[in-house]
C-alpha positions as MATLAB code, in Angstrom:
seq = 'XXXXXXXXXXXXXXXXXXXXXXXXXXXXXXXXXXXXXXXXXXXXXXXXXXXXXXXXXXXXXXXXXXXXXXXXXXXXXXXXXXXXXXXXXXXXXXXXXXXXXXXXXXXXXXXXXXXXXXXXXXXXXXXXXXXXXXXXXXXXXXXXXXXXXXXXXXXXXXXXXXXXXXXXXXXXXXXXXXXXXXXXXXXXXXXXXXXXXXXXXXXXXXXXXXXXXXXXXXXXXXXXXXXXXXXXXXXXXXXXXXXXXXXXXXXXXXXXXXXXXXXXXXXXXXXXXXXXXXXXXXXXXXXXXXXXXXXXXXXXXXXXXXXXXXXXXXXXXXXXXXXXXXXXXXXXXXXXXXXXXXXXXXXXXXXXXXXXXXXXXXXXXXXXXXXXXXXXXXXXXXXXXXXXXXXXXXXXXX';
ca = [
       1.023  -28.848  -13.350;
       2.699  -30.041  -16.620;
       5.804  -28.244  -16.912;
       7.045  -29.679  -19.948;
       7.862  -26.742  -22.615;
       6.229  -27.633  -26.351;
       8.242  -27.475  -29.199;
       7.156  -24.068  -30.011;
       8.224  -22.474  -26.560;
      11.546  -24.595  -26.926;
      11.935  -22.764  -30.133;
      10.948  -19.557  -28.398;
      13.532  -20.063  -26.147;
      16.238  -20.452  -28.662;
      15.111  -17.161  -30.186;
      15.397  -15.571  -26.910;
      18.980  -17.100  -26.110;
      20.014  -15.982  -29.834;
      19.053  -12.462  -28.832;
      20.565  -12.284  -25.834;
      23.808  -13.605  -27.253;
      24.185  -10.986  -29.977;
      22.633   -7.973  -28.497;
      23.539   -7.801  -24.759;
      26.517   -5.731  -24.025;
      29.360   -7.504  -22.273;
      30.038   -4.898  -19.867;
      26.287   -4.938  -18.921;
      26.563   -8.730  -18.523;
      29.567   -8.589  -16.408;
      28.348   -6.350  -13.693;
      25.026   -8.187  -13.255;
      26.703  -11.700  -13.116;
      29.244  -10.514  -10.674;
      26.701   -8.821   -8.415;
      28.003   -5.345   -9.122;
      26.396   -1.908   -9.103;
      24.297   -1.530  -12.171;
      24.187    1.917  -12.836;
      20.898    3.652  -14.083;
      22.413    4.393  -17.695;
      22.320    0.253  -18.141;
      18.827    0.152  -17.331;
      17.607    2.843  -19.760;
      19.921    1.361  -22.350;
      18.611   -2.054  -22.157;
      15.059   -1.282  -22.374;
      15.478    0.640  -25.409;
      17.427   -1.962  -26.897;
      14.398   -4.455  -26.171;
      12.043   -1.542  -27.389;
      13.944   -1.587  -30.956;
      13.565   -5.123  -30.985;
       9.862   -4.978  -30.115;
      10.065   -6.600  -26.943;
       9.832   -3.336  -24.560;
       6.641   -4.523  -22.852;
       7.053   -8.300  -22.192;
       3.991   -8.496  -20.182;
       1.787   -6.138  -21.918;
      -0.924   -7.055  -24.586;
       0.044   -5.883  -28.307;
      -2.957   -2.998  -28.102;
      -0.303   -1.399  -25.651;
       2.853   -1.517  -27.792;
       3.550   -4.896  -25.787;
       4.474   -8.372  -27.134;
       1.351  -10.265  -26.303;
       3.306  -13.321  -25.279;
       1.296  -15.494  -23.016;
       2.582  -16.366  -19.322;
       4.671  -19.133  -20.459;
       6.683  -16.931  -22.874;
       6.989  -14.222  -20.322;
       8.758  -16.423  -17.691;
      10.999  -17.981  -20.537;
      11.775  -14.499  -21.279;
      12.632  -13.286  -17.931;
      14.399  -16.580  -17.277;
      16.703  -16.586  -20.076;
      17.331  -12.840  -19.301;
      18.210  -13.364  -15.562;
      20.513  -16.393  -16.822;
      22.389  -14.037  -19.158;
      22.914  -11.064  -16.772;
      20.706   -8.597  -18.188;
      19.915   -5.516  -16.106;
      16.728   -5.762  -14.508;
      13.762   -3.868  -16.155;
      12.333   -1.419  -14.113;
       8.893   -2.612  -12.760;
       7.179    0.566  -11.574;
       6.487    1.478  -15.092;
       6.076   -2.163  -16.879;
       4.866   -4.027  -13.881;
       3.083   -1.635  -11.585;
       1.754    1.737  -13.198;
       1.664    0.768  -16.808;
      -1.245   -2.406  -15.775;
      -3.072    0.269  -13.885;
      -3.153    2.992  -16.493;
      -4.039    0.049  -19.098;
      -6.865   -1.000  -16.907;
      -8.163    2.069  -15.042;
      -6.871    4.715  -17.249;
      -8.450    7.076  -19.770;
      -7.818    7.057  -23.552;
      -5.396   10.305  -22.988;
      -3.586    8.918  -20.151;
      -2.752    5.581  -22.001;
      -1.730    7.424  -25.269;
       0.279    9.781  -23.409;
       2.180    7.746  -20.970;
       2.275    3.952  -22.025;
       4.570    4.840  -24.988;
       7.091    6.490  -23.159;
       7.224    3.888  -20.496;
       8.206    1.393  -23.600;
      10.857    3.553  -24.917;
      12.492    4.325  -21.779;
      11.701    8.153  -21.712;
      10.123    8.151  -18.305;
      11.357    6.600  -15.309;
       8.574    5.915  -12.571;
       8.844    5.406   -9.245;
       6.118    4.663   -6.727;
       4.863    6.754   -3.740;
       3.031    4.772   -1.680;
       4.878    4.309    1.923;
       5.018    7.193    4.290;
       6.555    7.850    7.753;
       3.967    5.688   10.169;
       1.992    4.326    7.000;
       3.862    1.494    5.441;
       2.014   -1.786    6.343;
      -0.820    0.083    7.401;
      -1.120    1.977    4.022;
      -4.582    3.321    4.425;
      -3.377    5.226    7.203;
      -1.709    7.890    4.741;
      -1.641   11.443    5.209;
      -0.349   12.921    2.132;
      -3.298   15.205    1.206;
      -4.531   16.368   -2.233;
      -7.016   19.292   -2.114;
      -9.053   20.184   -5.553;
      -8.786   23.605   -6.649;
     -10.586   24.078  -10.240;
      -8.511   21.924  -12.736;
      -5.832   20.901  -10.462;
      -5.150   19.454   -6.943;
      -2.587   20.690   -4.261;
      -0.741   18.025   -2.786;
       1.010   18.285    0.453;
       2.904   15.769    2.395;
       5.889   13.173    2.505;
       6.476    9.886    1.006;
       9.229    7.584    1.861;
      11.510    4.539    0.963;
      11.071    5.620   -2.453;
      13.127    3.283   -4.258;
      15.246    5.339   -7.094;
      13.316    8.118   -7.089;
      16.567   10.345   -7.788;
      16.285    9.286  -11.274;
      12.358    9.523  -11.687;
      10.723   11.583  -14.030;
       7.246   10.415  -12.744;
       5.741    9.264   -9.349;
       2.292    7.524   -8.876;
       1.081    8.189   -5.305;
      -1.963    7.527   -3.399;
      -2.975   10.609   -1.639;
      -5.885   11.331    0.770;
      -8.535   13.585   -1.048;
     -11.646   12.958    1.333;
     -10.587   13.128    5.087;
     -14.008   12.658    6.464;
     -14.431    9.200    4.642;
     -13.367    5.789    6.040;
      -9.661    5.441    5.375;
      -9.857    3.256    2.398;
     -12.434    5.030    0.992;
     -10.891    8.960    0.793;
      -8.026    8.040   -1.116;
      -7.157    8.642   -4.973;
      -4.323    7.756   -7.328;
      -2.599   10.689   -8.853;
       0.238   10.666  -11.327;
       2.902   13.595  -10.555;
       5.408   15.038  -12.503;
       8.403   14.534  -10.707;
       9.851   18.081  -12.040;
       6.963   19.932  -10.417;
       7.909   22.905   -8.261;
       7.620   22.010   -4.566;
       8.745   18.216   -5.157;
      11.947   17.773   -3.086;
      13.839   14.408   -2.942;
      15.917   13.842   -0.087;
      18.288   10.587   -0.051;
      18.464    7.890    2.602;
      21.647    6.393    2.722;
      21.386    2.699    3.500;
      23.197   -0.021    5.560;
      25.418   -0.757    2.930;
      26.340    2.947    2.037;
      24.390    3.247   -1.149;
      21.259    5.263   -1.965;
      18.657    3.428   -3.380;
      15.804    4.792   -1.335;
      14.534    8.333   -0.920;
      12.230   10.870    0.845;
       9.817   12.645   -1.170;
       8.338   15.943   -0.408;
       5.557   17.646   -1.789;
       4.977   21.087   -0.857;
       1.815   22.825   -2.608;
       2.807   21.000   -5.666;
      -0.016   21.466   -8.348;
      -1.289   18.247  -10.309;
      -3.594   18.482  -12.912;
      -7.013   17.034  -12.425;
      -6.487   15.023  -15.626;
      -3.332   13.167  -14.200;
      -5.769   11.432  -11.573;
      -6.364    7.553  -12.805;
     -10.193    6.411  -12.250;
     -12.596    8.030   -9.944;
     -11.851   10.501   -6.854;
     -11.530    8.415   -3.797;
     -11.678    5.107   -5.413;
      -7.585    5.005   -5.568;
      -7.585    2.104   -3.052;
      -9.116   -0.055   -5.416;
      -6.433    0.610   -8.247;
      -3.609    0.054   -5.299;
      -5.026   -3.206   -4.509;
      -4.817   -4.206   -8.024;
      -1.149   -2.804   -8.372;
       0.262   -4.553   -5.275;
      -0.957   -7.901   -6.117;
       1.481   -7.307   -9.289;
       3.656   -5.919   -7.036;
       4.110   -8.685   -4.979;
       4.351  -11.468   -7.457;
       7.323   -9.438   -9.211;
       9.006   -9.329   -6.067;
       9.475  -13.156   -6.246;
      12.233  -12.756   -8.520;
      12.554  -16.346   -9.692;
      14.972  -15.758  -12.500;
      17.222  -13.767  -10.208;
      17.322  -16.025   -7.622;
      18.337  -18.802  -10.164;
      21.022  -16.752  -11.410;
      22.322  -16.204   -7.866;
      22.022  -19.957   -6.995;
      24.397  -20.475   -9.948;
      26.455  -17.868   -8.436;
      26.373  -19.304   -4.996;
      27.148  -22.684   -6.202;
      30.320  -21.249   -8.196;
      31.508  -19.535   -5.182;
      31.086  -22.977   -3.039;
      33.381  -25.001   -5.566;
      35.928  -22.208   -5.304;
      36.139  -22.041   -1.740;
      38.003  -24.710    0.577;
      37.134  -26.615    3.662;
      39.617  -28.848    5.167;
      41.164  -28.771    1.891;
      37.949  -29.921   -0.354;
      35.228  -27.796   -2.183;
      32.984  -26.375    0.757;
      30.484  -27.724   -2.239;
      31.266  -31.173   -0.212;
      30.637  -30.197    2.917;
      27.640  -32.145    3.988;
      26.095  -29.337    6.215;
      26.675  -26.453    3.373;
      25.590  -28.804    0.713;
      22.303  -29.613    2.690;
      21.711  -25.942    3.168;
      22.217  -25.591   -0.606;
      19.888  -28.116   -1.649;
      17.528  -26.881    0.710;
      17.377  -23.211   -0.989;
      17.290  -25.219   -4.508;
      13.919  -27.165   -3.466;
      12.496  -24.092   -1.882;
      13.292  -22.339   -5.447;
      11.696  -25.114   -7.365;
       8.384  -25.192   -5.335;
       8.095  -21.399   -5.753;
       8.680  -21.368   -9.366;
       5.618  -23.817   -9.684;
       3.432  -21.428   -7.725;
       4.889  -18.256  -10.030;
       3.526  -20.206  -13.244;
      -0.181  -20.800  -11.243;
      -0.013  -16.894  -10.742;
       0.537  -16.151  -14.361;
      -1.724  -18.711  -15.411;
      -4.312  -16.960  -13.537;
      -3.424  -13.383  -14.925;
      -3.936  -14.730  -18.544;
      -7.389  -15.365  -17.597;
      -7.731  -12.161  -16.167;
      -8.268  -13.229  -12.809;
      -6.435  -11.071  -10.041;
      -3.727  -12.620   -7.901;
      -5.030  -14.060   -4.636;
      -2.936  -15.306   -1.566;
      -0.533  -16.809   -4.136;
       0.932  -13.363   -4.756;
       1.404  -12.969   -0.992;
       2.841  -16.387   -0.616;
       5.521  -15.377   -4.103;
       6.426  -12.193   -1.948;
       7.187  -14.257    1.496;
       9.000  -17.026   -0.144;
      10.848  -15.153   -2.784;
      12.303  -12.893   -0.267;
      13.091  -15.382    1.729;
      15.119  -17.285   -0.680;
      16.830  -14.136   -1.706;
      17.959  -13.429    1.667;
      19.399  -17.050    2.025;
      21.243  -16.887   -0.840;
      23.119  -13.917    0.036;
      23.754  -15.384    3.625;
      24.792  -18.486    2.108;
      27.408  -16.372   -0.002;
      28.968  -14.505    2.971;
      29.249  -17.828    5.133;
      30.962  -19.666    2.084;
      33.666  -16.844    1.838;
      34.067  -16.534    5.618;
      36.246  -13.830    6.973;
      36.694  -12.366    3.605;
      33.196  -10.871    3.494;
      34.245   -8.888    6.657;
      36.118   -5.928    5.149;
      33.166   -3.742    4.134;
      33.921   -1.526    1.162;
      31.111    0.134   -0.884;
      33.351    0.606   -3.549;
      33.457   -2.958   -4.304;
      30.205   -2.893   -6.015;
      31.630   -0.367   -8.578;
      33.027   -2.195  -11.810;
      36.697   -1.800  -12.033;
      37.137   -0.954   -8.532;
      40.953   -0.796   -7.446;
      41.266   -1.363   -3.696;
      43.475   -3.354   -1.465;
      43.523   -7.210   -2.268;
      41.587   -8.699    0.782;
      40.527  -12.188   -0.564;
      39.221  -13.357   -3.904;
      37.201  -10.767   -6.174;
      34.128  -12.220   -6.054;
      34.184  -11.809   -2.211;
      34.197   -8.058   -2.337;
      30.779   -7.105   -3.021;
      29.232   -9.756   -0.824;
      28.613   -8.048    2.592;
      27.275   -4.910    0.861;
      24.524   -7.160   -1.099;
      23.632   -9.258    2.099;
      23.342   -5.602    3.815;
      20.842   -4.657    1.004;
      19.027   -7.638    1.149;
      17.665   -7.409    4.418;
      14.758   -5.090    3.360;
      13.655   -7.814    0.897;
      11.355   -9.145    3.529;
       9.945   -5.481    4.543;
       9.156   -3.596    1.230;
       6.175   -4.268   -0.965;
       4.161   -5.065    2.375;
       6.206   -6.883    5.428;
       6.433  -10.490    5.227;
       4.459  -10.793    8.759;
       1.481   -8.752    7.153;
       1.663  -11.009    3.891;
       0.898  -13.939    6.451;
      -2.032  -11.965    7.801;
      -3.244  -11.391    4.142;
      -2.892  -15.136    3.410;
      -4.803  -15.989    6.393;
      -7.788  -13.629    5.764;
      -8.058  -14.459    2.330;
      -8.024  -18.400    2.767;
     -10.555  -18.014    5.864;
     -12.879  -15.516    3.775;
     -13.286  -18.374    1.098;
];
């Protein structure tokens, strides 16, 4: 694959850089580049800045209000945003439910939901996993019983990322208990403000609240909020999971974190010399960089497939596996680089302006919490062990 960008693509990169230089608020940039907590307000504000520019849907076609960029321009945009330190765009609307609605929703659903995703009027979350139904998603038990022009939903979803901020949740629910596990599932869009919806936070190892339980108790959902056909939700779920797993790779973010790790290694000392000159550490750093380059090439292949309207194949699972392994390796090396300065575990250190007792350099303060948080990366979106099974099955079926 030729990775040389054309003059037009280089000009586009310059345009993106110029926009980011003038439009990205410095406080947002600081929080992202230093690995600090990015508040929900930053995420919403940045999406609205992009929306005003006409760039709110970098991966969407023009007909739905997106940019219509080809895969190369999408890649360049995401890479430049990550390097500049922009808040992450919410994937649940832009890269998950948005493409599902575009592909399988009706005209009314497209008109109602898609513009509000672009303008950040609606915050979406994903309602897939349940207690006992994570990697084996087809065993889910949340039930939706149709009563006239609405469904009555009862059940529980868990590990729901950022549900505490969400306005809507897209859910897989069982609508036919007599059918085979994968054949009796439907795809519903549920208003999080509906009576009977309860969000309960789950405090994670790093002390933060990023995931939640979501309970449904006799929640009424209009039939018009069902995407596609009843009992065909597994088809739409597989379509969405391909996009989710490719997105989890996080190439641009890993490049940014690699630069941060390199900076930390140049500041830390071992035997009077920069840690970056230590042969063992330098070798591990080089291996992560090599893995990231290889992953980037695979990511471009997946983007090219999407441009040709082909659903991601085993490459999507490969991106998920290697992408999360690289993310975890980067956090491990950062903690190793600062040594004992990573030991004081202070969740408050993730807050911008934290004023705690001085324990080592400022850049070391958030590293332990980030390390703990990233342990989940190899589990969400389908555990890496399950992804290896998927790759094997898809390749052997060819």
